[in-house]
C-alpha positions in Angstrom: -119.1 -1.4 38.2 -117.8 -3.1 35.1 -118.7 -6.7 34.4 -115.1 -7.8 35.1 -114.9 -5.9 38.4 -118.3 -7.3 39.4 -117.0 -10.9 38.7 -113.9 -10.3 40.9 -116.0 -8.8 43.7 -118.3 -11.8 43.7 -115.4 -14.2 44.1 -113.3 -12.1 46.4 -115.2 -13.3 49.5 -114.6 -16.9 48.4 -110.8 -16.2 48.3 -110.9 -14.3 51.5 -112.5 -17.2 53.3 -110.0 -19.7 52.0 -107.1 -17.3 52.9 -108.4 -16.8 56.4 -108.4 -20.5 57.2 -106.2 -21.5 60.2 -103.7 -23.4 57.9 -100.5 -22.8 59.9 -102.1 -23.7 63.2 -103.6 -26.9 61.6 -100.2 -27.9 60.2 -98.6 -27.3 63.6 -101.2 -29.4 65.3 -101.3 -32.2 62.8 -97.5 -32.5 62.4 -97.0 -32.8 66.1 -98.7 -36.2 65.8 -96.4 -39.1 64.7 -98.5 -40.7 62.0 -95.9 -43.0 60.5 -97.5 -45.6 58.2 -97.1 -48.4 60.8 -98.0 -46.3 63.9 -101.7 -47.3 64.2 -102.2 -45.3 67.4 -100.8 -42.1 65.8 -102.8 -42.7 62.7 -106.0 -43.0 64.8 -105.3 -39.7 66.5 -104.5 -38.1 63.1 -107.6 -39.4 61.5 -109.8 -38.2 64.4 -108.3 -34.7 64.1 -108.8 -34.6 60.4 -112.4 -35.8 60.7 -113.0 -33.0 63.2 -111.5 -30.4 60.9 -113.4 -31.7 57.8 -116.7 -31.7 59.8 -116.8 -27.9 59.1 -117.8 -28.8 55.6 -121.2 -30.0 54.5 -121.5 -33.8 54.5 -120.2 -36.1 57.1 -116.6 -37.3 57.1 -116.4 -41.0 57.7 -113.4 -43.0 58.9 -113.2 -46.1 56.7 -111.4 -49.2 57.8 -108.5 -50.1 55.5 -108.6 -53.2 53.3 -106.5 -56.0 55.1 -103.0 -56.6 54.0 -100.2 -59.1 54.1 -96.5 -59.1 54.3 -93.7 -61.7 54.2 -91.4 -61.7 57.2 -87.7 -62.5 57.2 -88.4 -66.3 57.6 -90.7 -66.3 54.6 -93.9 -66.5 56.5 -97.0 -64.5 55.4 -98.2 -62.2 58.2 -101.3 -60.1 58.4 -100.8 -56.3 58.4 -103.2 -53.7 59.7 -103.4 -50.2 58.3 -105.0 -47.1 59.7 -108.4 -45.8 58.8 -109.0 -43.5 55.9 -111.0 -40.3 55.9 -113.7 -40.3 53.3 -116.5 -37.8 52.5 -118.8 -36.8 49.7 -120.5 -33.5 49.2 -123.2 -32.9 46.6 -122.8 -36.1 44.6 -125.7 -34.9 42.4 -123.9 -31.7 41.3 -123.0 -31.5 37.6 -119.3 -31.0 38.2 -117.6 -33.7 40.4 -114.1 -33.4 41.8 -111.9 -35.8 43.6 -109.4 -34.5 46.2 -106.9 -37.0 47.6 -104.1 -36.8 50.1 -102.5 -38.9 52.8 -102.1 -38.5 56.6 -99.2 -40.9 57.0 -95.5 -40.0 57.1 -92.4 -42.1 56.7 -91.2 -41.4 60.2 -91.5 -44.2 62.7 -92.3 -43.7 66.4 -88.6 -44.1 67.2 -87.2 -42.0 64.4 -85.3 -38.9 65.6 -87.2 -36.5 63.3 -90.2 -35.8 65.6 -90.4 -32.1 66.3 -91.3 -28.9 64.5 -88.8 -26.2 63.9 -89.8 -22.6 63.1 -87.9 -21.0 60.2 -88.0 -17.4 59.0 -90.0 -15.9 61.9 -92.5 -18.8 62.4 -94.2 -18.7 59.0 -92.2 -21.6 57.6 -91.9 -24.9 59.4 -89.6 -27.8 59.2 -91.1 -31.0 60.6 -92.5 -34.4 59.9 -95.3 -34.3 57.4 -95.2 -30.5 57.1 -94.8 -30.4 53.3 -95.8 -34.0 52.5 -98.7 -33.9 53.2 -100.2 -32.3 56.2 -99.6 -28.8 54.8 -101.4 -29.9 51.6 -104.3 -31.2 53.6 -104.7 -27.8 55.3 -104.6 -26.1 51.9 -107.2 -28.6 50.6 -109.5 -27.9 53.5 -109.1 -24.1 53.1 -109.9 -24.4 49.3 -113.0 -26.5 50.1 -114.2 -23.8 52.6 -113.7 -21.3 49.7 -115.8 -23.5 47.4 -118.5 -23.6 50.1 -118.6 -19.8 50.1 -118.7 -19.5 46.3 -121.9 -18.6 44.5 -121.2 -21.6 42.3 -121.1 -24.1 45.1 -124.3 -25.9 44.1 -122.8 -26.8 40.8 -119.7 -28.4 42.4 -119.7 -31.7 44.2 -116.6 -33.4 45.6 -115.3 -36.5 47.2 -112.3 -36.4 49.6 -110.1 -39.4 50.4 -107.2 -39.0 52.8 -105.5 -42.3 53.1 -103.3 -43.7 55.9 -100.9 -45.8 53.9 -99.7 -43.8 50.9 -96.0 -43.8 52.0 -96.1 -47.6 51.8 -97.8 -47.9 48.4 -101.5 -47.5 49.5 -102.2 -51.3 49.8 -105.1 -50.8 52.2 -106.7 -47.8 50.3 -106.1 -48.4 46.6 -109.6 -49.9 46.0 -111.2 -46.9 47.9 -109.3 -44.4 45.8 -110.2 -46.2 42.5 -113.9 -46.3 43.4 -113.8 -42.6 44.4 -112.1 -41.6 41.1 -114.8 -43.0 38.9 -116.6 -40.2 37.1 -114.5 -37.4 38.6 -112.5 -34.6 37.0 
């Protein structure tokens, strides 16, 4: 076998593992949860499902409380605002290559918004629904890619940190500091 063919063969299983991940099923399951930025119950359910899914990787996913926030109501009074918990995990922080992968579990659709259901398009391989493209589909791809990394012969050289926040659609007020800390020293 040539050197190039041997290289491709070594990495083929890595790609096959990532491609075999249940991404479509995950997107269906996750997008069925209303996780609007202000829906704390929905965000809690979404965070728990993501923690379960990311538990397939080495390291332990943690659900981190958001930094407290404030808003000004219509009368000009300052009110406390709660945000959902964020998923955070680190794998091989001692590895020479360190990556940061970020995403968000919240959507812009409130509990009472009419856009709440998934619709199959083109034979069920394409979906239209809340959070499908932004960003629950991206989280499924991220998890599949990390499963591929874990199957790679290079995995011991690659460390990563994952932050999936619950408040991106409203400007990340409860997660900005977590993301900034996680970004230090990463590629």
